N, C-alpha and C positions, 0 to 999 in steps of 0.2 A: 573408703570411709571406714573407720572402725567403729565398732559398736562400743557404745558408752557403757563404761563399766563402774559402778561407784565402789568406793573402796569399802571394806567390810566394817562395820560399824562396832561389833562386838561378836565373840564367841558365846553364843548362848548355850546354857545348859539346860538339860531335861530334869526338871523336877518330879515328875510322875508321869507314868503312862499306863493306861487300862490294860488288862490282860488280854482283852478283846478288842480293843480300837483305841482312840486317842481324843475322843471327843470330851469334853468338859475335864481336861486334865491342867494341871498346874503349869504346863509345859511353857517355856520360854520360846520356844520353837515355834515357827509358823506351819499349820496343820489346817487339814479338812474337818470341820467340825460336821460330824456326822448326825448332830442332833438338830442342824440347820441353822443355828446362831453364830454369827461372827462379827468380824471388823470389817470384812468385805464380801459381797454379795456379788457372783457372777451369774447373769442370765442369759443363757445360752442362744437365745433367739427373740428377736421383735420381728414383726413383718405387717405391711399393710397392702400385699398383694392377695389376690385371688377375692376380693370382696372381704379381708381380715381387717380387724382393728387389734392392736394389742394392747391391754389393760394390765396396769402394773401397781404395786404396791411396795412400801418398805415400813417395817414397824420398829421403833424403838422400844424394847421391851425391859429397859433399864429405869432406873431413877435418877439418871442423869441425863441433861440436856446434851445434844451431840451437833457438832459441825459435820457434815457429810459430803463427798462430790460424789454428782451424779454425772455419769458419762455414756452418751449414745456413740457408737462407730458402726459405720456401713459395714457390710458382709463381704467385700471382694478383698480389700487390703487393710482393714480395719484403721481405716482414716478417720478422725473425729468429726462427727456432724453436728454435735451440741453436747456443752456441759455446763454446769452451773453448781452453786454451793447450797446445800439444803440445811436448813437449821431445825433439828427434831426436839421439842421439848420432852421431858421424862414421859415414858407411855404414849408418846404420839405415834400417829400413823400418816401416812403421805400416799395419796393415789395419783396417777395419771393415766393417759392414753396415748398411742401413738396412732394416728388416723393418715389417713391418705390426703393427699393435696392435688390439684391441676397438674403439678409437675413433679412432686416427689412426697414427702412425709413431713408431719409436724406433731409437737408434744403438746397436747392440752390438759388443763387441769381444772377442777372446779375445788381444789384443796387450798385450805386457807394457811397452811404452814408457810413459814418465811422461805422464800427463796432469794438468792443475791446471784444475777438480777432477778428482779421481779418476773414472772412469766405474764405476758399480756393475756387480757381477757379473751381474746380468739385464739391463743396458743401461739407457741415458737415455732417456726418453721425450720426445719433441718437444713444445712447449708453444704456447699460443696467445696469451701474455701482450701480445705486440707488436702484434696486430691485433683487442684486444677492449676494452672500456671505452668510455668516450665518445667520440664521434666528433670527430676533430680536425681543423680545417682546415688546410691548407698543406703544406708538404713536410716531413713528418714521420717518424720511425722507429716510432712508437708510437700506441695509440688505435684506434678505430673508424674504419675507412674504407668503411662502406655495403656492404660485402660480407659473406658469412656469418663468423661467428666460430667455427664448428664447428671441430675438431680434425681433421675430414676434411681440410681444406685442407692439414694437414701433409704428406699422403702423396705430394705431388711437388713438385718445385721445383728448385733447383739449390743448389750450393755452391762454396765458395772458401776456398783455403789461401794464407795470407799470411805470408812470412817476416818476423818483427819483427826478428831481428838474429842476429848469433853469439855463442856461449859462450866466452869466454877466459878467466873465472874456473876456475882448475883444479880447485877442490874441487866446484863445482857440474858441471863437466863428468865428473867423477869420479862423481859422483851419479846423473847419467842414463846413464851408460855400463853397457852388461849385462855381467854376470859370472855365466858359468853359464847365460845366455840370461835373465836378468832384472837389471833397472837396480838399482843398487847401494843406492840411497837416494831413492825419490822424494818421500818427506816434504820433502826439503830445497826442492824447487821448489812443492811443493804448501803450503808454511807459508803463513798469512795475510800474514806480515810481508816476504815475498818481494818484492822489487822491483828489475827489471833495467833500468827508464826511466832516460831523459838525466839525472834529477836524483836519483836513488838515493844515498841515503848508507846502505845496507847493506851490512855485510862480512861475508863468507864465507870463513872459513879464512884471515883476515887480508887478504884482496883483496876488491876492490870489486865488487858484486855486476852492475855496469852491463854491458849487453850492448854488443858492437861492431857496428859498420856491418854491413847484410846482404851477402852473397856470392854467393846465386843458388845454382844446382845442384840446385833442386828438381825431381823428376819425379813422375808418378803415372798411374794407370789407374783406370776405373770400369768395372762390367760391370751390365747389367740383365738378371738371371737368372729366366727361368721354369722352374722344375723341371716342373712337371707339363706344361707346354707343349714342354719341350724346346728353348728357344731361351735365348741368349746373345749380347746385344748390348754388344760391348765398344767402348769409346774412349778416347782419350787427353785429358786435359784442355789448354785454351789456356794457353799458357806466356808472362808477360809478365817481362822481366828489365830490370834498372836501375831498378825500381820506386821504391825507397827514394831521395829526394834525397842525393846524395853528401855533401852539408854536414850531415847529421843525424847524430847518435851512434847512435841506433837508433829504431825506432817500436813498442817493445815496450809493451805495455798489460797490464793485470792480468786475470786470469779474471772473467769477469762483465761485463766491458767491451765495448760493441759496437763498442771501436775496437782496431785500425787498420783501416780500410776503404780503398773505392777514391779517397777525397779525399787519403790520404796519398801519392799517387803524385807523382813529380817533375813539374814544369809545363813541361817540354819533351818533345815527343815526335817520334820519328822513324817515319815510315811508308815501305814501298815500294809504288808506286802502279802497278807494271809495266812502267815505263819508268826511273824513279829514285827517289831517296829524298826525301821531303819532311818539313824539320825545321819544328816549328812551336812559338811561345810560348805559353803559356795562363795564366789568372789563378788556376785551379784545377785539383787532380790529376783530379778526375773527368773533366773535360774533355780531358786529356791522354790518360786511358785509354780515352773513348769517340772519341777521333779514331783509336785504333790498331783498332778494330772497326768503324769507319764502313764500311758498305758500301750503294752503290746498288742491287747487283742481290745475290739470291741465285739459285744455279743447282744443280740435282740432278735426278735422275732418279725415276722412280716405276714399278713393276710392280703390275699386277693382273689376271695370268693366270687365266683362269677354271679351266684344267686343274690347275693348282697350288693354287688357292684362295690365291692370294697378297694380301697387303696391303702399303700403304706409309703410313707416317707421316714427318713432317718435325718435329725438334724445333727452335724457334727462341727463343732465351733473349736478353735484352737486360740484361744486367747492371749497367749503370749508370742505367737508367729511373727509380729510384727516386730519384736526386739532381736530377730535373728536373721530374717530374710532381707536383702538388701534388694532394691530395684535395679535394674540393669537393663539397658536397652542394646539388645543383640546386634542391632545394625551398628553399633560404634567398632571402630577398629581394635580398640584394646576395651580390656575390663579391669577396671582397678578396685573392684568391689570386694568385699570379703563376706563370707558364708559362715553361720556360726551353727554348731549342733544344737538340736538333734534333726534340723531340715537340711533339706538334700537338692533345692532348686531356688533359683532366684525368682524375682517377679518382674513381669511385663505382661503384654497382651495377652489374654486367656489365663492370667494368674502364675502362681507358682506351685506346679502339679507334684504333689507327692505319691509316688507309685504304692499301692496296697495290694494284698492277695485276700480274695474272697473265696470263702468255702460256705456251701450252704446244702440244709438238708429240707427233707420235705418231712411229714409228720411220722413217716414210716420208715426212716433212716436212709432214704435214698441221698446221695450225695455227689455235689458236683463243686469241682474247685476251678475258679478262674485266676490265673497268674498274669499279671500284667509284666511287659517288658520294661527295663529301665534302660535309657531315661523315657518316661511316660510319653504317649502323644500330646501334642500342644493342646488338645481338646477333647473332651469325650472319654471313652475307654471307663476303668474304674478307679481313675487318679482323684485325688481331694487337692482340687485347685485353688480354692479360697480361703480366707480366713473363716468365714462361715459357708460351709458346702451343705446343700440338702441333696443327699441320695433317695432317688425315687425309684420303686419296683415297678418295672414295665410300664414305666412313662404314666404313672396312674397320678403324679402332681398334685397330692392333696394340698400342699403349701402354694403352688404354682410359683415356686421360686425361680429366680433369674440367675442363681447360682448353683444350679443343680447338676446332677450326673445320673442317668440312668443305668439300672442294671437289670438285665433282660433275663431274668431268672426263669427256669424251665418248669419249675413247681408251683402249684396254685397257691400252696400255704407252706409254712415252715419256719426256720429260724437259720441265723447267718452268723458267721464268724469274719470279723475284718481284722487282719493282720497287718502290723506296721513292722515291717523286718527288711526293709531294704538295706543293702550294704553294696561298697564298691562302686558308687554312683559317681560318674567323673565329674568334677567341679573344677571351672576354672579358679586359681588360686586356693583350691581346696576349702577344707573345712575346719576352723577353729574351734576346738571344745571346750567345756567350761572350766578344765582344769587348766588350761594353758596349753595343752597339745595340740599338734598342728597335724591333719590328716590329708594326705595326698587326695584321697577319694572320700565322699561323702557316706553316712550311714544313718538310721535312725537309732540313735544312742547319743548318750550324755553322761559325761562323767564328772564326779564332783571333785574338789580339793584333796578330799582323803580316800579316794580310791573307789567310791561306788560307782558304779555303772549303770545306768538305768535306759532301759530299751523301750523303744518306741516312739511317741508321739504325744504331747500335751493337748487333751481332749477333754471336752465336755459336750453333753446333747442327751437328745431322747427320741423316742419313736413316736410317730403319731399314725393312727388309722382313723378310716371313716367308713361307713356303712349306709345303704339306702334300704329301706324297708319298703316295697313298693305296695305292701297289702297290711299295712298297720291297722287298720279298718276299713270297711267297705269305703272304696272312694278317697282314702287317707293314705297319703306316702309320708314316711318319717325319716329323719336321716340323724346319725349317730357318730359321735367321735369320741375317741380314746386316747391316751397317750401313756408311755411308759419309759423309764429311765434307761439309760443303757446299762448293760453289765458289762464288767472290764476283767482282765488278768494284767498283773504287774510283776514285772521282772526285773530284779536289781542284783547283780553281781559284784563283789568287792574284789578288786584287782590287785590289792596289797596283801 
């Protein structure tokens, strides 16, 4: 099965770029907004494991009403577990929480902003429909994938919020705008006949219901809260701006649709590589988004103090992996699936494991290098096997993840560099690159249509640490939690 490639909608031109970054530019190329505002928000992690709930928010900082898609995906193979449309009036904020259930997880909210469908008072449980049923080969968004079909799989993953368009129909805008703290009439946007898409013929209040182009300005937060443990790991999502191509009216899709997703991005990207900006043209939106998140090294710290009983976990999410990695049952006599750059392994039981090289130092410059062999072992080692992998240090398991990998570091404290530099990895049917080239073997790289080769893998994430003070006061024990964004290096070479 071939990966779905959308045709390029237009060749974007860069109007202006900052000398030190690309946030708040007039660029029509999709880019990461370092100021935290965008058309798309990628939240690297949610969890209900280990006594945690995940609290989340999204804020419309603009004076325009917006239609957005909210999508939760489980962490093993990024299969959808819940999505819905959310309608934010100007300056509106929506909040919710992912909490544990007897079998899995669910979304609850006390917020009054309009959603379609409406979220029940008791919350909406996550489902396993997209990863159950008959096993399906190839790059697909549903069906069995060789892993468990249990609802337990919904207990951790990541989520994304995508602006689909601005609402300029005054009657619809009035319906979603709060009056006395409650939207005037959510039934307008919840109607089965509502259509804000580019081909909509629906009229509301004598005006077309079609949404106008996205304008960005979304912001958000998430917090992993353990009430009993006394910790709160809060983080900001990664914001992508100029996501929707400027040549389209909107990217609105109805509730119940799995669209829009990362394939709807503009096919020109702009990345700051530490020296200057690199503008690249791609054949598909998911390639543009991947280029923005491509890192050849992840760098962060770890703390394992014996005196404070501290522990450290790293969250590493690859939010575009699902568009490149096929499902393949290795027990089948033949393999007709195709793998795409920059990933090197196919998905089945125990995941699609990407080999990494780890180099770590203590606080006094002592150094150890852990080099995995390729292909990586089926489970364990230092390979990253899941769409969202939690790397824990010396089994500290701060996040109690079921998608974890342990790193048995020999130093109590220090810092670590994780390198994505695999080359010449054997792959049945080889690896197709984004520029149309075919490689006999696979590697951690991806080349644009204009010859820019990006090295590494597309990742987002952060580090969390917890501490226990057994003598905060006489007879009092206290717990603390902290989290820090990963640091990265970027490597881009032009082959022309």
